[in-house]
C-alpha positions as CSV (number, residue, x, y, z in Angstrom):
1,X,5.8,51.8,-58.3
2,X,5.8,55.4,-59.1
3,X,4.5,56.7,-62.6
4,X,6.9,59.7,-63.1
5,X,6.8,60.8,-66.5
6,X,9.9,59.4,-67.6
7,X,9.1,55.9,-66.5
8,X,10.0,53.5,-68.8
9,X,6.7,51.5,-68.1
10,X,5.0,54.7,-68.4
11,X,6.6,55.7,-71.6
12,X,5.7,52.2,-73.5
13,X,2.4,52.5,-72.2
14,X,1.8,56.2,-73.4
15,X,3.4,54.8,-76.9
16,X,1.4,52.0,-77.3
17,X,-1.7,54.0,-76.4
18,X,-1.1,56.8,-78.8
19,X,-0.7,53.4,-81.2
20,X,-3.8,51.7,-80.6
21,X,-5.8,55.5,-80.8
22,X,-4.2,56.2,-84.2
23,X,-5.3,52.7,-85.5
24,X,-9.0,53.3,-84.3
25,X,-9.0,56.7,-86.1
26,X,-8.0,55.2,-89.4
27,X,-10.5,51.9,-89.1
28,X,-13.5,55.1,-88.5
29,X,-11.6,57.1,-91.3
30,X,-12.1,54.1,-93.9
31,X,-15.3,52.9,-92.9
32,X,-16.5,56.3,-93.3
33,X,-15.1,57.3,-96.2
34,X,-17.0,57.4,-99.0
35,X,-16.1,54.9,-102.3
36,X,-17.9,55.8,-105.4
37,X,-15.8,52.8,-107.4
38,X,-15.2,49.1,-106.7
39,X,-18.1,46.0,-105.9
40,X,-20.1,46.6,-102.4
41,X,-21.8,44.4,-100.4
42,X,-25.8,44.4,-100.0
43,X,-27.6,42.3,-98.0
44,X,-31.5,42.0,-99.4
45,X,-34.1,42.6,-97.2
46,X,-35.7,39.6,-95.3
47,X,-37.8,37.9,-97.9
48,X,-40.7,37.7,-94.4
49,X,-40.2,40.9,-94.0
50,X,-40.9,41.9,-97.8
51,X,-43.7,39.7,-97.8
52,X,-45.5,41.1,-94.8
53,X,-45.2,44.3,-96.1
54,X,-46.5,43.3,-99.9
55,X,-49.5,41.8,-97.3
56,X,-50.2,45.2,-95.6
57,X,-50.3,47.2,-98.4
58,X,-52.4,44.7,-100.4
59,X,-54.4,44.9,-97.4
60,X,-54.5,48.5,-96.7
61,X,-56.6,49.3,-100.0
62,X,-55.9,52.9,-102.1
63,X,-56.9,55.0,-99.4
64,X,-54.7,53.8,-96.5
65,X,-51.6,52.8,-98.7
66,X,-49.8,56.3,-98.7
67,X,-50.0,55.6,-94.5
68,X,-49.2,52.0,-94.8
69,X,-45.8,53.0,-97.1
70,X,-44.9,56.1,-94.7
71,X,-45.1,53.8,-91.7
72,X,-42.8,50.9,-93.2
73,X,-40.5,53.5,-95.0
74,X,-37.8,54.0,-91.6
75,X,-34.2,53.6,-91.5
76,X,-32.5,51.5,-93.4
77,X,-34.8,50.4,-96.0
78,X,-36.6,52.9,-98.4
79,X,-39.8,52.0,-99.1
80,X,-42.0,52.6,-102.5
81,X,-44.7,51.5,-104.2
82,X,-45.1,52.0,-108.0
83,X,-47.7,51.3,-111.0
84,X,-45.2,49.4,-112.6
85,X,-42.2,48.0,-113.4
86,X,-39.3,50.8,-114.1
87,X,-37.7,51.1,-117.3
88,X,-35.3,48.6,-118.2
89,X,-31.9,49.3,-119.1
90,X,-30.2,52.4,-116.8
91,X,-32.5,50.8,-114.2
92,X,-32.0,47.4,-113.9
93,X,-28.8,45.5,-114.2
94,X,-28.5,42.0,-115.1
95,X,-26.6,39.4,-113.3
96,X,-23.2,38.2,-113.7
97,X,-23.4,35.0,-115.8
98,X,-20.4,33.7,-113.7
99,X,-22.3,33.9,-110.8
100,X,-25.4,32.7,-112.8
101,X,-26.0,29.4,-110.6
102,X,-25.4,31.0,-107.0
103,X,-28.4,33.7,-108.2
104,X,-30.3,31.4,-109.4
105,X,-30.4,29.3,-106.0
106,X,-30.4,32.9,-104.1
107,X,-33.6,33.8,-105.8
108,X,-35.2,30.5,-105.2
109,X,-34.8,30.6,-101.5
110,X,-35.9,34.2,-101.8
111,X,-39.5,33.5,-103.7
112,X,-39.9,30.9,-101.3
113,X,-40.0,33.4,-98.8
114,X,-42.0,35.9,-100.6
115,X,-45.1,33.5,-100.8
116,X,-44.5,33.0,-104.5
117,X,-45.2,36.3,-105.6
118,X,-43.2,38.0,-108.8
119,X,-39.7,39.8,-107.8
120,X,-37.1,41.1,-109.3
121,X,-33.4,42.2,-108.1
122,X,-31.9,45.3,-109.5
123,X,-28.4,47.3,-109.6
124,X,-28.8,51.3,-110.1
125,X,-27.1,52.5,-113.5
126,X,-26.9,49.0,-114.9
127,X,-24.6,47.7,-112.5
128,X,-23.6,44.0,-112.7
129,X,-25.6,41.7,-109.7
130,X,-22.6,39.1,-107.9
131,X,-23.8,36.5,-105.7
132,X,-22.1,36.4,-102.9
133,X,-23.9,34.2,-99.6
134,X,-26.9,33.8,-97.7
135,X,-28.9,37.1,-98.6
136,X,-25.8,38.9,-100.0
137,X,-25.1,40.1,-103.4
138,X,-22.1,42.0,-104.6
139,X,-22.5,45.3,-107.2
140,X,-21.0,48.8,-107.7
141,X,-24.6,50.4,-107.0
142,X,-27.2,50.3,-104.8
143,X,-29.4,47.1,-105.0
144,X,-33.1,46.9,-104.7
145,X,-36.1,44.6,-104.5
146,X,-39.0,44.8,-107.1
147,X,-42.1,42.8,-105.6
148,X,-45.2,42.5,-107.7
149,X,-48.3,42.9,-105.8
150,X,-51.9,41.0,-106.2
151,X,-53.2,44.6,-106.8
152,X,-50.7,45.1,-110.1
153,X,-48.5,47.3,-107.8
154,X,-45.0,46.9,-107.6
155,X,-43.3,47.1,-104.2
156,X,-39.9,48.7,-104.0
157,X,-37.3,47.8,-101.0
158,X,-33.8,49.2,-101.3
159,X,-31.3,49.9,-98.3
160,X,-30.7,53.1,-98.4
161,X,-26.8,52.5,-96.8
162,X,-24.4,50.0,-96.6
163,X,-24.1,48.0,-93.3
164,X,-20.8,49.7,-91.5
165,X,-19.9,45.6,-90.9
166,X,-20.0,45.3,-94.8
167,X,-18.1,48.1,-95.3
168,X,-15.3,46.8,-93.2
169,X,-15.5,43.3,-94.7
170,X,-15.0,45.2,-98.4
171,X,-12.0,47.4,-97.1
172,X,-10.5,44.3,-94.9
173,X,-7.0,44.4,-97.0
174,X,-7.0,48.0,-96.4
175,X,-7.8,47.8,-93.0
176,X,-5.1,44.9,-91.8
177,X,-2.0,47.5,-94.2
178,X,-2.8,50.2,-92.6
179,X,-3.0,48.2,-89.1
180,X,0.6,46.9,-90.0
181,X,1.6,49.6,-91.0
182,X,0.7,51.7,-87.9
183,X,1.9,48.8,-85.4
184,X,5.4,48.8,-87.0
185,X,5.9,52.5,-86.3
186,X,4.6,51.8,-82.4
187,X,7.3,49.0,-82.6
188,X,10.0,50.9,-83.7
189,X,9.4,53.8,-81.1
190,X,9.0,51.2,-78.6
191,X,12.2,49.8,-79.5
192,X,14.3,52.9,-80.1
193,X,13.5,53.9,-76.3
194,X,14.8,51.1,-74.6
195,X,17.7,49.6,-77.7
196,X,19.6,52.1,-78.0
197,X,20.8,52.6,-74.4
198,X,20.9,49.2,-73.6
199,X,23.0,48.8,-76.7
200,X,25.4,51.2,-75.8
201,X,25.6,49.3,-72.1
202,X,25.9,46.1,-74.0
203,X,28.9,47.7,-76.0
204,X,30.7,49.2,-73.4
205,X,30.4,45.6,-71.0
206,X,32.0,44.3,-74.0
207,X,34.8,46.5,-74.3
208,X,35.0,46.5,-70.4
209,X,38.8,46.9,-70.3
210,X,39.2,49.6,-73.1
211,X,35.7,51.2,-71.9
212,X,37.8,52.3,-68.8
213,X,40.0,55.1,-70.4
214,X,36.9,56.3,-72.4
215,X,34.5,59.0,-71.3
216,X,31.5,58.0,-69.2
217,X,28.1,56.6,-71.1
218,X,25.7,59.9,-71.9
219,X,22.9,59.4,-69.3
220,X,19.7,60.0,-71.6
221,X,16.8,57.4,-71.9
222,X,14.1,56.7,-69.4
223,X,15.3,57.0,-65.7
224,X,15.6,53.6,-65.5
225,X,18.3,53.5,-68.3
226,X,20.0,56.6,-67.1
227,X,20.1,55.2,-63.3
228,X,22.1,52.2,-64.9
229,X,24.2,54.5,-67.2
230,X,25.1,56.1,-63.8
231,X,25.4,53.0,-61.7
232,X,28.0,51.5,-64.7
233,X,30.0,54.9,-65.0
234,X,30.7,54.8,-61.0
235,X,31.1,51.1,-60.9
236,X,34.1,51.7,-64.0
237,X,35.9,54.9,-62.0
238,X,35.4,52.5,-58.7
239,X,37.3,49.4,-61.0
240,X,39.6,52.4,-62.6
241,X,40.8,53.3,-59.5
242,X,41.4,50.1,-57.6
243,X,43.5,48.9,-61.1
244,X,45.1,52.0,-60.6
245,X,46.0,51.7,-56.9
246,X,46.7,48.0,-57.8
247,X,49.5,49.0,-60.3
248,X,51.1,52.2,-57.6
249,X,51.3,49.4,-54.7
250,X,52.7,46.6,-56.9
251,X,55.1,49.6,-58.2
252,X,56.0,50.7,-54.9
253,X,56.3,47.3,-54.0
254,X,59.0,46.2,-57.5
255,X,60.7,49.3,-56.0
256,X,61.4,48.5,-52.6
257,X,62.2,44.8,-53.4
258,X,64.6,46.3,-55.9
259,X,66.6,47.9,-53.4
260,X,67.1,44.7,-51.1
261,X,67.7,42.6,-54.2
262,X,70.7,44.9,-54.7
263,X,71.9,44.6,-50.8
264,X,71.6,41.4,-51.2
265,X,73.6,41.3,-54.3
266,X,76.4,43.1,-52.9
267,X,76.7,40.6,-49.7
268,X,76.4,37.6,-52.7
269,X,80.3,39.1,-52.8
270,X,81.2,38.2,-49.2
271,X,80.3,34.0,-50.3
272,X,83.7,32.3,-50.0
273,X,82.5,29.6,-52.1
274,X,81.8,30.0,-55.6
275,X,79.4,27.4,-56.3
276,X,77.3,29.4,-53.9
277,X,77.9,32.7,-54.4
278,X,76.8,32.1,-58.4
279,X,74.0,30.0,-57.2
280,X,72.9,32.9,-54.8
281,X,73.7,35.3,-57.5
282,X,71.5,33.0,-60.4
283,X,68.0,33.3,-57.9
284,X,68.3,36.9,-57.3
285,X,68.5,38.0,-60.8
286,X,65.4,35.2,-61.4
287,X,63.6,37.2,-58.7
288,X,64.6,40.9,-60.1
289,X,63.1,38.9,-63.5
290,X,59.8,37.9,-62.0
291,X,59.4,41.3,-60.2
292,X,59.9,43.2,-63.6
293,X,57.5,40.8,-65.6
294,X,54.6,41.1,-62.6
295,X,54.8,45.0,-63.0
296,X,54.6,44.7,-66.7
297,X,51.7,42.4,-66.7
298,X,49.8,45.0,-64.1
299,X,50.3,47.4,-65.9
300,X,50.3,46.7,-70.0
301,X,48.1,44.2,-69.5
302,X,44.7,46.5,-68.4
303,X,45.3,49.2,-69.7
304,X,45.2,51.3,-73.0
305,X,46.7,54.2,-74.3
306,X,44.8,57.4,-73.2
307,X,43.8,58.2,-77.0
308,X,42.2,55.1,-77.5
309,X,43.1,54.5,-80.5
310,X,45.9,53.3,-83.4
311,X,46.5,51.5,-86.5
312,X,49.0,48.8,-86.9
313,X,50.0,47.5,-90.8
314,X,49.5,43.6,-90.0
315,X,51.6,42.8,-92.9
316,X,54.5,45.0,-92.5
317,X,55.0,44.1,-88.0
318,X,55.0,40.4,-89.3
319,X,57.6,40.7,-91.9
320,X,60.1,42.6,-89.7
321,X,59.3,40.7,-86.7
322,X,60.2,37.7,-88.9
323,X,63.1,39.1,-89.9
324,X,64.6,40.4,-86.7
325,X,64.1,37.2,-84.9
326,X,65.8,35.3,-87.9
327,X,68.7,37.6,-87.3
328,X,68.7,36.6,-83.7
329,X,69.4,32.8,-85.2
330,X,65.8,31.6,-84.5
331,X,63.6,29.8,-86.8
332,X,60.1,31.6,-87.7
333,X,58.5,30.7,-91.1
334,X,56.1,33.8,-92.4
335,X,52.9,32.6,-93.9
336,X,50.7,35.7,-95.3
337,X,47.7,34.5,-96.7
338,X,46.7,38.6,-97.1
339,X,47.9,41.3,-99.3
340,X,47.5,44.0,-96.7
341,X,45.8,44.4,-93.3
342,X,45.9,46.7,-91.0
343,X,44.8,45.7,-87.2
344,X,42.9,48.5,-85.1
345,X,45.7,48.6,-82.1
346,X,48.9,50.4,-82.2
347,X,52.1,49.2,-83.5
348,X,53.9,48.6,-80.3
349,X,51.7,46.7,-78.2
350,X,51.1,44.4,-81.1
351,X,54.9,43.8,-81.5
352,X,54.9,42.7,-77.4
353,X,51.9,40.2,-78.5
354,X,53.4,39.0,-81.3
355,X,56.7,38.5,-79.7
356,X,55.4,36.8,-76.5
357,X,53.5,34.4,-78.5
358,X,57.1,33.6,-80.4
359,X,58.9,33.0,-77.0
360,X,56.5,30.9,-76.3
361,X,56.6,28.8,-79.2
362,X,60.8,29.2,-79.5
363,X,60.9,28.0,-75.7
364,X,58.9,24.5,-75.5
365,X,59.8,23.5,-80.2
366,X,62.5,25.6,-80.4
367,X,61.1,26.8,-83.9
368,X,57.8,28.6,-85.0
369,X,55.7,29.3,-87.9
370,X,53.5,32.8,-87.8
371,X,50.5,33.2,-90.2
372,X,48.5,36.2,-90.7
373,X,44.8,35.9,-92.2
374,X,42.0,37.9,-92.5
375,X,38.6,36.4,-91.6
376,X,35.1,38.2,-90.4
377,X,36.6,42.1,-90.1
378,X,39.0,40.8,-88.1
379,X,42.9,40.4,-88.5
380,X,44.2,36.9,-87.0
381,X,47.9,36.3,-86.3
382,X,48.4,32.3,-85.7
383,X,51.9,31.5,-83.9
384,X,51.9,27.4,-84.5
385,X,54.9,24.7,-83.4
386,X,55.9,21.5,-83.1
387,X,56.2,20.8,-79.4
388,X,54.3,18.9,-77.2
389,X,51.0,20.6,-77.3
390,X,49.6,20.4,-74.3
391,X,46.4,18.6,-72.5
392,X,43.3,20.2,-74.2
393,X,42.1,20.2,-70.3
394,X,44.5,22.3,-69.7
395,X,44.7,24.5,-72.6
396,X,42.0,27.1,-70.7
397,X,44.3,28.0,-67.9
398,X,47.3,28.4,-69.8
399,X,46.7,32.3,-70.2
400,X,45.5,32.9,-66.2
401,X,48.4,34.6,-64.5
402,X,51.4,32.4,-63.4
403,X,49.6,29.0,-64.8
404,X,52.4,26.9,-66.1
405,X,51.9,23.3,-67.4
406,X,55.2,23.0,-65.7
407,X,55.5,23.9,-62.0
408,X,58.4,25.7,-61.4
409,X,59.2,29.2,-61.7
410,X,62.5,29.2,-63.3
411,X,63.1,31.4,-66.5
412,X,65.1,28.1,-68.1
413,X,61.9,26.3,-67.6
414,X,59.6,29.3,-68.7
415,X,59.9,31.6,-66.9
416,X,56.7,33.2,-64.0
417,X,54.0,31.9,-66.7
418,X,52.7,35.3,-67.6
419,X,53.6,35.8,-71.1
420,X,50.2,34.5,-72.5
421,X,48.7,36.5,-69.8
422,X,49.8,40.0,-70.9
423,X,49.1,38.6,-74.7
424,X,45.6,38.5,-73.5
425,X,44.8,41.2,-71.8
426,X,46.3,43.3,-74.5
427,X,44.6,41.4,-76.7
428,X,41.1,42.0,-75.2
429,X,41.9,45.8,-74.4
430,X,42.2,45.8,-77.9
431,X,38.5,44.5,-78.6
432,X,40.4,40.7,-80.1
433,X,41.0,37.9,-77.8
434,X,43.4,35.0,-77.6
435,X,42.5,31.2,-78.2
436,X,45.2,28.4,-77.7
437,X,44.6,24.9,-79.5
438,X,46.4,21.5,-79.9
439,X,47.6,20.9,-83.5
440,X,46.3,18.2,-85.6
441,X,49.8,17.3,-86.1
442,X,51.5,18.0,-83.3
443,X,52.5,21.3,-81.6
444,X,50.7,23.9,-80.6
445,X,48.5,26.9,-81.9
446,X,48.0,30.2,-80.7
447,X,45.3,31.8,-82.5
448,X,45.7,36.2,-82.1
449,X,42.6,38.2,-83.4
450,X,42.6,41.8,-83.2
451,X,39.3,44.2,-84.9
452,X,40.2,45.3,-88.2
453,X,41.0,48.5,-88.8
């Protein structure tokens, strides 16, 4: 795999590497940053080692003790030899009474390791000493051990600085918070590199019929995402060309068919039998209507106006449509479950969709109910009837082109089966959908949903 600078894997790898480096720098700064307040952990020198130092100084005698001290005074321990214990108060910190039992146990083990020599544990600046675990004690100032030698002198052993590991333990919460913050930033940056172009592509794919009429996707992001967007744009243009070509072919065929139908109508006048002449004219009328329906489905169910925008007053359109239908003698019951609602669809496609649904209900039931409601950011139109309904296994295919429960294509029994297909195509082109379902009380319910404006 070629490791180009705009490769998605390289980008994500560099982001994660930068986050790792930032985390390491943060840990080093937190560990090394000095703190003047708050309790720190101090590990007492091993009692066996302190006892060995005491034995060496006792056996060295006054003449050799300076040389032995210089040998023992090495990092991380500071070793001194005093003639007596230092003064109490500022140089001697007492133990916290809450930790007294644990301190007593710790000091008992320490006294045993020192071979019974008297000793003290002091915290500078009068700070309290708290027991933690093992040979660790906590204090707000450095801690030292004072051991009384058999010569009457006092050996002072003190760690010059807390171990790095103890600093990390003392600041574990800070480390955790900083690490979480850094990884959160890294995660957001990683997701932003992939999620934004992918989400844009997903939205364009979901509204594919509308995206055919919109601008191409921008070519940004990693190389793989740019190539994917370019492929999507090319596919969209190809499909758009195929759809346009199909519409042009259908229009041309319809035009030629109308020419032949006109000739056939003229020739029906030469049929002597009146009954046969009437039937032939009716067949020709059905053929003309079928051609018109097919052309309308090809043109309107898969295209969106070039402006790609439009808003309809759902309440006003429903009232106007119900009034027109009533004037035509149809029984349409209008129920408004919302006072105001606007659909993200121009008035003309909305009227065509509702008109086809009401035609379907009137054809099979004679009357219909038109219900308008708002649900979850959508305007929903329900067209219900009290007709025979449809088998549940057939509902999904009723919105397919030329699909009907009654197999004939006669106009008196329901037409060519394109009405519901046109509604579904228009609804999907405007970001909505159509669903058919049987009512529990009997009859069919068509649920048309459109995005609310």
